[in-house]
Each structure stands twice: as structure tokens, then as C-alpha cells.
C-alpha positions as CSV (number, residue, x, y, z in Angstrom):
1,X,-15.5,2.3,-22.1
2,X,-16.8,5.7,-21.0
3,X,-18.4,8.0,-23.5
4,X,-16.1,11.0,-23.6
5,X,-17.2,13.9,-25.8
6,X,-14.6,16.6,-25.6
7,X,-11.7,17.1,-28.0
8,X,-9.5,15.1,-25.7
9,X,-11.8,12.0,-25.9
10,X,-9.6,9.9,-28.1
11,X,-6.5,10.7,-26.1
12,X,-8.1,9.8,-22.8
13,X,-9.5,6.6,-24.2
14,X,-6.1,5.7,-25.6
15,X,-4.2,6.5,-22.4
16,X,-6.5,4.4,-20.3
17,X,-6.3,1.5,-22.8
18,X,-2.5,1.7,-22.6
19,X,-2.5,1.7,-18.8
20,X,-4.9,-1.2,-18.7
21,X,-2.6,-3.1,-21.0
22,X,0.1,-2.7,-18.3
23,X,-2.1,-4.2,-15.6
24,X,-3.7,-1.0,-14.1
25,X,-7.4,-1.1,-13.3
26,X,-7.9,2.7,-14.0
27,X,-11.3,2.8,-12.4
28,X,-10.6,6.1,-10.6
29,X,-8.8,7.5,-13.6
30,X,-11.8,6.8,-15.8
31,X,-14.0,8.7,-13.4
32,X,-11.6,11.6,-13.2
33,X,-11.4,11.8,-17.0
34,X,-15.2,11.9,-17.1
35,X,-15.1,15.0,-14.9
36,X,-12.3,16.5,-16.9
37,X,-14.2,15.8,-20.1
38,X,-17.2,17.8,-18.9
39,X,-14.8,20.5,-17.6
40,X,-13.2,20.8,-21.1
41,X,-16.7,21.1,-22.7
42,X,-17.7,23.9,-20.3
43,X,-14.5,25.7,-21.0
44,X,-15.1,25.4,-24.7
45,X,-11.6,24.2,-25.4
46,X,-11.1,23.7,-29.2
47,X,-7.3,23.1,-29.4
48,X,-5.4,20.0,-28.4
49,X,-3.0,20.8,-25.6
50,X,-3.5,21.9,-22.0
51,X,-2.3,25.4,-21.1
52,X,-1.0,26.5,-17.7
53,X,-4.2,28.6,-17.3
54,X,-6.4,25.6,-18.0
55,X,-4.4,23.3,-15.7
56,X,-4.4,25.9,-12.9
57,X,-8.2,26.3,-13.2
58,X,-8.7,22.5,-13.0
59,X,-6.4,22.3,-10.0
60,X,-8.4,24.9,-8.0
61,X,-9.8,23.5,-4.7
62,X,-13.5,22.6,-4.8
63,X,-16.1,23.0,-2.0
64,X,-16.1,20.1,0.5
65,X,-13.3,18.4,-1.5
66,X,-10.8,16.5,0.6
67,X,-7.1,17.0,0.1
68,X,-6.7,13.4,-1.1
69,X,-9.5,13.7,-3.6
70,X,-8.0,16.9,-5.0
71,X,-4.6,15.3,-5.2
72,X,-5.9,12.3,-7.2
73,X,-7.9,14.6,-9.5
74,X,-4.8,16.6,-10.3
75,X,-2.5,13.6,-10.6
76,X,-4.7,11.9,-13.2
77,X,-4.8,15.0,-15.4
78,X,-1.1,15.5,-14.9
79,X,-0.6,12.0,-16.4
80,X,-2.8,12.9,-19.3
81,X,-0.6,16.0,-19.9
82,X,2.5,13.9,-19.9
83,X,0.9,11.5,-22.4
84,X,0.0,14.5,-24.6
85,X,3.5,15.7,-24.5
86,X,4.9,12.4,-25.6
87,X,2.5,12.6,-28.6
88,X,3.9,16.1,-29.5
89,X,1.1,18.2,-28.1
90,X,2.5,20.9,-25.8
91,X,0.8,20.7,-22.4
92,X,1.5,22.2,-19.0
93,X,2.0,19.4,-16.4
94,X,0.5,20.6,-13.1
95,X,2.4,20.3,-9.9
96,X,0.9,17.9,-7.4
97,X,-0.1,19.4,-4.1
98,X,1.5,17.9,-1.0
99,X,-1.0,16.1,1.3
100,X,-0.5,16.9,4.9
101,X,-1.5,14.0,7.0
102,X,-2.3,14.6,10.6
103,X,-1.7,10.9,11.5
104,X,1.6,10.1,13.0
105,X,2.5,6.4,12.4
106,X,3.0,4.3,15.6
107,X,6.3,2.4,15.5
108,X,6.2,-0.6,17.7
109,X,9.4,-1.5,19.6
110,X,10.9,-4.9,18.9
111,X,9.8,-5.9,22.4
112,X,6.2,-4.8,21.7
113,X,6.2,-6.9,18.5
114,X,7.4,-9.9,20.4
115,X,4.6,-9.3,23.0
116,X,2.0,-9.1,20.2
117,X,3.1,-12.4,18.8
118,X,3.1,-14.1,22.2
119,X,-0.4,-12.7,23.0
120,X,-1.8,-13.8,19.7
121,X,-0.6,-17.3,20.1
122,X,-1.9,-17.6,23.7
123,X,-5.4,-16.4,22.5
124,X,-5.4,-18.9,19.7
125,X,-4.5,-21.8,21.9
126,X,-7.4,-20.9,24.3
127,X,-10.0,-20.5,21.5
128,X,-12.6,-23.3,21.3
129,X,-14.7,-21.9,18.5
130,X,-13.7,-23.6,15.3
131,X,-15.4,-21.1,12.9
132,X,-13.4,-18.1,14.2
133,X,-10.6,-16.5,12.2
134,X,-8.4,-16.4,15.3
135,X,-6.4,-19.5,14.1
136,X,-5.0,-17.3,11.3
137,X,-4.2,-14.2,13.4
138,X,-0.7,-15.2,14.7
139,X,0.5,-16.0,11.2
140,X,-1.2,-13.0,9.7
141,X,0.4,-10.5,12.1
142,X,3.8,-12.1,11.5
143,X,3.2,-11.8,7.8
144,X,2.3,-8.1,8.1
145,X,5.3,-7.3,10.2
146,X,7.7,-9.6,8.3
147,X,6.9,-8.3,4.9
148,X,5.3,-4.8,5.2
149,X,2.3,-5.9,3.3
150,X,-0.9,-3.9,3.5
151,X,-3.6,-5.9,5.3
152,X,-5.8,-6.0,2.1
153,X,-2.9,-7.5,0.2
154,X,-2.3,-10.2,2.8
155,X,-6.0,-11.1,3.0
156,X,-6.2,-11.3,-0.8
157,X,-3.4,-13.9,-0.9
158,X,-4.3,-17.3,-2.3
159,X,-2.6,-20.5,-1.6
160,X,-1.0,-20.4,-5.0
161,X,0.6,-17.0,-4.3
162,X,2.5,-18.3,-1.2
163,X,5.5,-20.4,-2.2
164,X,7.0,-21.6,1.1
165,X,9.6,-23.7,-0.5
166,X,11.1,-20.9,-2.4
167,X,10.3,-18.5,0.4
168,X,8.6,-16.0,-1.9
169,X,5.1,-14.4,-2.1
170,X,3.4,-13.0,-5.2
171,X,1.2,-10.0,-4.5
172,X,-1.2,-8.8,-7.2
173,X,-4.0,-6.4,-7.5
174,X,-2.2,-3.9,-5.3
175,X,-3.0,-0.3,-4.3
176,X,-0.7,1.1,-7.0
177,X,-1.7,-1.5,-9.6
178,X,1.7,-3.0,-9.8
179,X,2.2,-6.7,-9.0
180,X,5.3,-7.7,-7.1
181,X,7.1,-10.8,-5.8
182,X,8.8,-10.4,-2.4
183,X,11.1,-12.7,-0.3
184,X,10.2,-13.9,3.2
185,X,12.5,-15.1,5.9
186,X,13.0,-18.7,6.8
187,X,11.4,-18.2,10.2
188,X,8.3,-16.6,8.6
189,X,8.1,-19.5,6.1
190,X,8.1,-22.0,9.0
191,X,5.4,-20.1,10.8
192,X,3.3,-20.1,7.6
193,X,3.9,-23.9,7.1
194,X,2.7,-24.6,10.7
195,X,-0.4,-22.4,10.2
196,X,-1.3,-24.1,6.9
197,X,-1.0,-27.6,8.4
198,X,-3.2,-26.5,11.4
199,X,-5.6,-24.8,9.0
200,X,-6.1,-27.8,6.7
201,X,-6.2,-30.3,9.6
202,X,-9.0,-28.6,11.4
203,X,-11.0,-27.3,8.4
204,X,-14.5,-28.9,8.6
205,X,-15.8,-27.6,5.3
206,X,-14.4,-27.0,1.9
207,X,-13.2,-23.5,1.6
208,X,-15.4,-21.1,-0.4
209,X,-12.2,-19.5,-1.7
210,X,-8.6,-20.5,-2.0
211,X,-7.5,-17.7,0.4
212,X,-4.4,-18.4,2.3
213,X,-5.7,-16.7,5.5
214,X,-9.1,-18.1,6.3
215,X,-11.1,-19.4,9.2
216,X,-11.9,-23.1,9.8
217,X,-15.2,-22.5,8.2
218,X,-13.4,-21.7,4.9
219,X,-14.2,-18.0,4.8
220,X,-11.7,-15.3,4.1
221,X,-10.8,-13.4,7.4
222,X,-12.9,-10.2,7.5
223,X,-11.0,-7.0,8.0
224,X,-13.2,-5.9,10.9
225,X,-12.5,-9.3,12.6
226,X,-8.8,-8.8,12.2
227,X,-9.0,-5.3,13.7
228,X,-11.1,-6.5,16.6
229,X,-8.5,-9.2,17.5
230,X,-5.8,-6.7,17.0
231,X,-7.4,-4.4,19.7
232,X,-7.7,-7.3,22.1
233,X,-4.1,-8.4,21.5
234,X,-2.8,-4.9,22.1
235,X,-4.6,-5.0,25.5
236,X,-3.1,-8.4,26.3
237,X,0.3,-7.0,25.4
238,X,-0.1,-3.9,27.7
239,X,0.1,-1.6,24.7
240,X,-2.3,1.3,25.1
241,X,-4.8,2.1,22.3
242,X,-5.8,5.8,22.1
243,X,-9.3,5.3,20.6
244,X,-10.9,4.9,17.2
245,X,-8.9,6.6,14.5
246,X,-6.0,7.4,16.9
247,X,-4.1,4.1,16.8
248,X,-2.1,2.1,17.0
249,X,-3.6,0.6,13.9
250,X,-3.0,-2.7,12.1
251,X,-1.4,-0.7,9.3
252,X,1.2,0.5,11.8
253,X,2.7,-3.0,11.5
254,X,3.6,-2.0,7.9
255,X,5.2,1.2,9.2
256,X,7.1,-0.7,11.9
257,X,8.4,-3.2,9.3
258,X,9.7,-0.3,7.2
259,X,11.5,1.4,10.0
260,X,12.9,-1.8,11.5
261,X,14.0,-3.0,8.0
262,X,15.8,0.2,7.2
263,X,17.3,0.3,10.7
264,X,18.7,-3.2,10.2
265,X,20.1,-2.5,6.7
266,X,21.8,0.7,7.7
267,X,23.0,-0.9,11.0
268,X,24.6,-3.6,8.9
269,X,26.5,-1.0,6.9
270,X,24.3,-0.9,3.8
271,X,24.5,2.5,2.1
272,X,21.2,4.4,1.9
273,X,21.6,4.5,-1.9
274,X,21.0,0.7,-1.9
275,X,18.7,0.4,1.1
276,X,16.0,2.8,-0.2
277,X,15.3,1.1,-3.5
278,X,15.1,-2.3,-1.7
279,X,12.6,-1.0,0.8
280,X,10.6,0.8,-1.9
281,X,10.4,-2.3,-4.0
282,X,9.3,-4.5,-1.1
283,X,6.6,-2.0,-0.1
284,X,5.3,-1.7,-3.6
285,X,5.9,2.1,-3.8
286,X,6.1,3.7,-7.2
287,X,8.3,6.6,-6.1
288,X,10.5,7.7,-3.2
289,X,7.9,10.2,-1.9
290,X,6.1,7.5,-0.1
291,X,9.2,5.8,1.2
292,X,11.3,8.7,2.4
293,X,9.1,9.2,5.5
294,X,10.6,6.0,6.9
295,X,14.1,7.6,6.5
296,X,12.9,10.4,8.7
297,X,11.4,8.1,11.3
298,X,14.5,5.9,11.3
299,X,16.8,8.9,11.6
300,X,16.1,9.0,15.3
301,X,18.2,5.8,15.5
302,X,20.7,6.8,12.8
303,X,21.0,10.7,12.8
304,X,23.3,10.7,9.8
305,X,20.6,9.4,7.5
306,X,18.9,12.7,6.8
307,X,22.2,14.2,5.5
308,X,22.2,11.7,2.7
309,X,18.5,11.6,1.9
310,X,18.2,14.5,-0.6
311,X,21.2,13.4,-2.6
312,X,20.0,9.8,-2.8
313,X,16.4,10.8,-3.7
314,X,17.4,13.0,-6.6
315,X,19.7,10.4,-8.1
316,X,17.9,7.1,-7.5
317,X,14.4,8.6,-8.0
318,X,14.8,11.5,-10.4
319,X,11.8,13.7,-10.7
320,X,10.3,14.0,-14.2
């Protein structure tokens, strides 16, 4: 527990304790609260409650601070303000700044996805090095595209988390701190079964961890290795790569899953009111703000989607 010293110390400690009880790690929040604690001491605040003036001063941009860092700093204090309000202490809840990302997600076509799968399988069959992670790559890329998981979530999967009989996967320790269980298709389950049989058959050492995606040497597949194979597979698939930081990226498989899934649901006649919550839950999003970008990307295939977006967002995900 951090040693907070301001008048808000017991409230910050209690708030973090409650969130940890719900399964959140709160490491970044604890750091933000330390900064806020010093800020309150400097401002010599002696009354419980955060005024608009105080919140605005806290939200001011700082030298060399990235937009993302500023957003997180404001968001954590906004949660504290909400917590204080629930306890009866009037506080101004600061508005979160919008982060403008310069990166445009690359959406693979279905033909490109098929080419990626084919190229990964051919490379695996030609590989003679048993210690390589390549044996896991075909199943891993299918998992990323078939579920929309983040790469870190997929590499953190343990054997016990992957239930191929029930066709479900349990994901924990996620970016947003919320565990989730997602379904997988029968075809993906069969691919994973084949991979697991091959993995266990050719493993020549006892695995150091019970990771689902691992090399024959028993080690968890390194992220850098996955990225290197991804670059090579793109080349084999005749998909151009625009350079480091430009993409396509492994994470674009998640974006592609989202757009293709939404396209399929809407194409099958499912109303956006029902499709968005399903997609949001599968992706592990906590609000529609992170999900609605896929509506805009998918609207190129279904122009009518944007007409319904605002109405659905305000009803399904009401703002506090």
C-alpha cells in the first residue's frame, strides 16, 4: 500500500482496495494517486471534494507528456471523483480528452487472411528446427483472427484456459482488468486440437510453463519471434509491409476480426443494437468508445450502419 499523505489518502486507499477486490491490478492507478496526492499537498487543499478549478488544473497538459499518459492521469482522478460523489462528497468529474491516433488499422481481406494461413502452414512444414516457435504460429494466427484476442492475451493462455470440448476460452489478466470467457468456432477448435497433438508429440523437454502456445523446447512463444514470423509470412503472402511502426501489424488481426465479425452479423440481418454488445464483450471492451471505430470501418461495406450508431450507443452504453 502506498503512503498517501493528503486529505484524500483514506479515500484513495479505499478506492484502490475496492477495485482490487473486483480483480483489477491498479498498478497504474496507484502511481497516479501518488502524483495526485503530492498535487493536493502542493495546492494546500483542506476540504474533501474536488472542485472544477482543481480538476481543471490537474488536467492541464504537462511538458513532454504524451496524450495517452495525460488521458490515463485524468481518467484515474475522474474515477476518484465519481467515488467521492457516491460517498456524498460533491466533486467535479473531469471530461476525458479524446486521444487522436495517427495509426489507421489495416483490415485484411478474407483472401489475404486465407493466404496468411496457407503461408504459415507451408513454413511450418518446411521447418527442421525443433526448438523454434514456428510450430505454434499457424494455430496462433488463427486464434488471433478467429477470436479478436490481443497477442499478449493469446500468449498468456494456459492449457487449462482452452476448453476445446466446450469450444470456449477463458481469458484473464486482460488489459482492462476484466476476465472473460469467449466461444470459438468448431473449425478453430479442430485446428487447436491438431496443434496440441503435434506440440505434445514432438516436445522433447518438459515445458517450463503450461502455456498453450509454446515451442517444442517448452518455452512460451516470444512476442518478438511471433512478429518476425508475421513479417516473413506477409512477404510469402504477397502482402506489402510499409516499415517498422507502419504496419500491417499482428494487432491488425484483431481489427480485422472485429470488422469481419460485424460485417457477418449485420450481413445476416442482426440489428446493430444486438451486434455491438456481442462484439464489445468478445473484445473485452468496457465501453462502446473502443468498439464504435469498427462500425465506422465496417460502414464502407454497409453504409446504413452509421445512421444507427449514435442512437444505439446512447441507449446500449449510456454515458455517466
